[in-house]
C-alpha positions in Angstrom: 21.9 125.5 182.6 24.3 127.5 184.8 27.4 128.8 183.0 29.5 129.2 186.1 29.1 126.9 189.2 30.5 128.4 192.3 32.1 126.2 194.9 34.0 127.0 198.1 35.5 123.5 198.7 39.0 124.4 197.8 40.4 121.0 198.6 38.3 119.4 195.7 40.1 118.3 192.5 37.7 120.4 190.4 38.0 123.7 192.4 39.6 126.7 190.7 40.6 130.1 191.9 37.7 132.4 192.2 35.6 129.6 193.8 34.7 128.0 190.5 34.0 124.3 189.8 35.9 123.0 186.7 34.0 119.7 186.5 32.3 118.8 183.2 29.2 117.6 185.0 27.9 118.2 188.5 26.0 115.5 190.4 24.0 116.6 193.5 21.9 114.3 195.6 19.5 114.7 198.5 20.7 113.1 201.7 19.2 109.7 202.6 17.0 109.8 199.5 14.6 112.2 201.1 13.2 115.3 199.4 15.5 118.2 200.2 14.0 121.3 201.7 17.3 123.2 202.4 20.7 123.2 200.8 22.2 121.6 203.9 20.2 118.5 203.0 22.1 118.0 199.7 25.5 116.6 198.8 27.8 117.2 195.9 28.8 113.7 194.6 31.1 115.3 192.0 33.6 116.0 194.8 37.0 114.4 194.4 39.6 115.0 197.0 42.9 116.6 196.2 43.7 119.9 194.6 47.2 120.8 193.6 46.3 124.5 193.5 45.4 124.6 197.2 
């Protein structure tokens, strides 16, 4: 399992300086239930709007 998860979505509640994700768990899905072939065909369902640091 990855130790550090990088994320550039700085308006997410779990975002930390250095583009790190502070969530305890990460939930990523493929769009529309299809098999993803590219990263653009995935979504992070862990995203939660709002970050006081931003």
